C-alpha positions as CSV (number, residue, x, y, z in Angstrom):
1,X,1.3,-35.0,-26.2
2,X,1.6,-38.4,-28.2
3,X,1.4,-36.4,-31.4
4,X,4.1,-34.1,-30.3
5,X,6.5,-37.0,-29.3
6,X,6.3,-39.0,-32.6
7,X,9.7,-38.1,-33.4
8,X,9.8,-40.6,-36.2
9,X,7.2,-38.6,-38.1
10,X,9.2,-35.3,-37.2
11,X,12.3,-36.8,-38.8
12,X,10.4,-37.9,-41.8
13,X,9.0,-34.5,-42.5
14,X,12.6,-32.9,-42.0
15,X,14.0,-35.8,-44.3
16,X,16.6,-36.5,-41.6
17,X,17.9,-39.6,-39.8
18,X,18.0,-40.0,-36.1
19,X,21.5,-39.3,-34.8
20,X,22.0,-36.1,-37.1
21,X,23.7,-33.0,-35.7
22,X,21.8,-30.4,-33.9
23,X,22.7,-27.8,-36.6
24,X,21.3,-30.1,-39.3
25,X,18.1,-30.5,-37.2
26,X,17.5,-26.9,-36.8
27,X,18.3,-25.8,-40.3
28,X,15.9,-28.4,-41.7
29,X,13.0,-27.2,-39.3
30,X,13.8,-23.5,-40.4
31,X,13.3,-24.9,-44.2
32,X,10.1,-26.6,-43.3
33,X,8.8,-23.4,-41.3
34,X,9.4,-21.3,-44.6
35,X,7.5,-23.9,-46.8
36,X,4.6,-24.3,-44.6
37,X,4.1,-20.8,-43.4
38,X,0.5,-19.6,-44.0
39,X,1.8,-16.1,-45.2
40,X,3.6,-18.0,-48.1
41,X,0.3,-19.9,-49.0
42,X,-2.0,-16.9,-48.6
43,X,-5.3,-17.4,-51.0
44,X,-4.6,-21.0,-52.0
45,X,-7.2,-23.8,-50.9
46,X,-4.6,-25.3,-48.5
47,X,-4.4,-22.6,-46.1
48,X,-6.0,-24.5,-43.3
49,X,-3.9,-27.7,-43.8
50,X,-0.8,-25.7,-44.0
51,X,-1.7,-24.0,-40.9
52,X,-2.2,-27.4,-39.1
53,X,0.7,-28.9,-40.3
54,X,2.9,-26.0,-39.2
55,X,1.3,-26.0,-35.8
56,X,2.2,-29.8,-35.4
57,X,5.6,-29.1,-36.7
58,X,6.3,-26.6,-34.2
59,X,5.1,-28.6,-31.3
60,X,7.1,-31.7,-32.3
61,X,10.4,-29.5,-32.5
62,X,9.6,-28.1,-29.1
63,X,9.3,-31.5,-27.6
64,X,12.5,-32.7,-29.5
65,X,14.4,-29.7,-28.1
66,X,13.2,-30.1,-24.5
67,X,14.3,-33.8,-24.7
68,X,17.8,-32.5,-25.8
69,X,18.0,-30.2,-23.0
70,X,17.0,-32.7,-20.6
71,X,19.3,-35.7,-22.1
72,X,22.1,-33.8,-23.9
73,X,21.1,-35.4,-27.2
74,X,18.4,-35.5,-30.0
75,X,15.5,-38.2,-29.7
76,X,16.8,-41.4,-31.1
77,X,20.3,-40.5,-31.1
78,X,22.6,-43.4,-29.8
79,X,23.7,-43.0,-25.9
80,X,27.0,-42.3,-25.1
81,X,28.3,-43.6,-21.9
82,X,30.4,-41.1,-20.0
83,X,33.2,-42.1,-17.6
84,X,32.8,-41.4,-14.0
85,X,34.3,-38.1,-12.9
86,X,37.2,-38.4,-10.4
87,X,36.7,-36.6,-7.2
88,X,39.0,-33.5,-6.6
89,X,41.6,-34.0,-4.2
90,X,41.7,-31.2,-1.4
91,X,44.9,-29.1,-1.3
92,X,45.1,-29.0,2.3
93,X,47.3,-31.8,3.7
94,X,45.5,-34.3,6.1
95,X,46.9,-35.8,9.1
96,X,48.6,-39.0,8.4
97,X,46.7,-41.9,10.1
98,X,48.6,-44.8,11.9
99,X,48.9,-47.7,9.5
100,X,48.3,-51.4,10.8
101,X,50.6,-53.4,8.6
102,X,48.1,-56.4,8.8
103,X,45.2,-54.4,7.9
104,X,47.1,-52.7,4.9
105,X,47.9,-55.9,3.5
106,X,44.2,-57.4,3.6
107,X,43.2,-54.0,2.2
108,X,45.5,-54.5,-0.8
109,X,44.3,-57.9,-1.5
110,X,40.8,-57.0,-1.4
111,X,40.9,-53.9,-3.8
112,X,41.1,-55.9,-7.0
113,X,38.0,-57.9,-6.0
114,X,36.0,-54.8,-5.1
115,X,36.8,-53.1,-8.5
116,X,35.5,-56.2,-10.2
117,X,32.5,-55.7,-8.3
118,X,31.7,-52.2,-8.8
119,X,32.5,-52.1,-12.5
120,X,29.7,-54.5,-13.8
121,X,27.3,-52.4,-11.5
122,X,28.2,-49.2,-13.3
123,X,27.9,-50.7,-16.9
124,X,24.5,-52.3,-16.0
125,X,23.3,-49.1,-15.0
126,X,24.4,-47.4,-18.0
127,X,23.0,-50.0,-20.2
128,X,19.5,-49.7,-18.3
129,X,19.6,-45.9,-18.9
130,X,20.2,-46.3,-22.7
131,X,17.4,-49.0,-23.0
132,X,15.0,-46.8,-21.1
133,X,15.7,-43.6,-23.2
134,X,15.1,-45.8,-26.5
135,X,12.0,-47.4,-25.3
136,X,10.5,-43.8,-24.1
137,X,11.3,-42.3,-27.6
138,X,9.8,-45.2,-29.5
139,X,6.8,-45.9,-27.3
140,X,3.6,-46.1,-29.4
141,X,1.3,-43.2,-29.1
142,X,-1.9,-45.3,-28.5
143,X,-3.5,-44.8,-32.0
144,X,-5.9,-47.5,-33.3
145,X,-4.4,-48.9,-36.6
146,X,-6.6,-49.6,-39.7
147,X,-7.1,-53.3,-40.3
148,X,-5.9,-52.9,-43.9
149,X,-2.8,-51.0,-42.9
150,X,0.7,-52.0,-43.3
151,X,1.8,-52.6,-39.7
152,X,5.3,-51.4,-40.4
153,X,4.3,-48.1,-41.7
154,X,3.5,-45.5,-39.2
155,X,0.6,-43.3,-40.5
156,X,1.1,-39.6,-40.2
157,X,-1.9,-37.9,-38.5
158,X,-3.1,-34.5,-39.0
159,X,-4.6,-32.7,-35.9
160,X,-7.1,-30.1,-36.2
161,X,-7.3,-30.4,-39.9
162,X,-10.7,-30.9,-41.5
163,X,-10.1,-33.3,-44.3
164,X,-10.8,-37.1,-43.5
165,X,-10.8,-40.4,-45.6
166,X,-8.3,-42.2,-47.8
167,X,-7.0,-41.8,-51.2
168,X,-8.7,-44.2,-53.6
169,X,-8.0,-45.0,-57.5
170,X,-10.0,-42.7,-59.7
171,X,-9.8,-39.6,-57.5
172,X,-9.6,-36.0,-59.0
173,X,-6.6,-33.7,-58.0
174,X,-9.2,-31.6,-56.1
175,X,-10.1,-34.6,-54.0
176,X,-6.4,-35.6,-53.3
177,X,-5.7,-31.8,-52.2
178,X,-8.5,-32.1,-49.8
179,X,-7.1,-35.3,-48.3
180,X,-3.2,-34.8,-48.4
181,X,-3.1,-31.0,-48.7
182,X,-0.4,-29.2,-51.1
183,X,2.3,-31.6,-52.3
184,X,5.9,-30.5,-51.9
185,X,6.5,-31.0,-55.3
186,X,3.9,-30.9,-58.2
187,X,4.7,-32.2,-61.8
188,X,2.5,-32.6,-64.8
189,X,1.3,-36.3,-63.7
190,X,3.0,-36.9,-60.5
191,X,2.6,-35.0,-57.0
192,X,5.4,-35.5,-54.5
193,X,4.9,-35.7,-50.6
194,X,8.3,-35.9,-49.6
195,X,9.5,-39.6,-50.4
196,X,5.9,-40.5,-51.0
197,X,4.0,-39.6,-54.4
198,X,0.8,-39.8,-56.2
199,X,0.5,-40.3,-60.1
200,X,-2.2,-39.1,-62.4
201,X,-3.6,-40.0,-65.9
202,X,-6.2,-37.9,-67.4
203,X,-6.9,-35.8,-64.0
204,X,-7.5,-39.2,-62.0
205,X,-5.4,-41.1,-59.6
206,X,-3.9,-44.3,-61.2
207,X,-0.9,-45.0,-58.8
208,X,0.6,-44.0,-55.6
209,X,3.6,-44.8,-53.2
210,X,3.5,-44.3,-49.5
211,X,6.7,-44.2,-47.7
212,X,7.0,-44.8,-43.8
213,X,8.9,-41.6,-43.5
214,X,5.9,-39.4,-44.8
215,X,2.8,-41.7,-45.2
216,X,-0.1,-41.0,-47.4
217,X,-3.6,-41.4,-46.0
218,X,-3.9,-44.7,-47.9
219,X,-5.1,-48.2,-46.7
220,X,-1.9,-49.8,-48.2
221,X,1.5,-48.5,-49.5
222,X,0.7,-49.4,-53.1
223,X,-2.9,-49.5,-54.7
224,X,-4.6,-52.9,-54.6
225,X,-5.9,-54.3,-57.9
């Protein structure tokens, strides 16, 4: 369940920012499903990785839509405070009570004070609700971090995928495929994984950049000398 609610990882895969519209969210999801569908990658060495990534993407999307149905917004979107709905006045006339002039004057004098007491309580409740929603959506999933890992960069995990280990300088393209899977864009000497990339010279890894939006399996965002 922790992987399914890693919404920061989901936004990184979809190349979206929290607060995007529901239509943009759904369109980006459909594009990624078409990209990682096993039928499109049949016969390649990355079949298992593509299937695992599609399975996780589908689970994260389902959790995000469940969050939308329960809260009326996508995870990470700003909370909009709604004004209280006024009660509907009954059309049936009620009997006019006898009004005590002294008590009526006292009630008019106390009305502003009661309004001042009620208003802070309402706003305080709305602020608590917003803080609770943000904390819930960003609560850590309990994964242990690598001591050499950048604390500010969330590391994307690949459940059910066989490849393990991290990238290292001097690796071959086949070794990179086994660890990271098929890139989103493959160039002559540079493979792109969303905003992250790996650069080759002479069929060996010489450099990389790991973005928090789509982190590579590395110990640091850039190679250490």
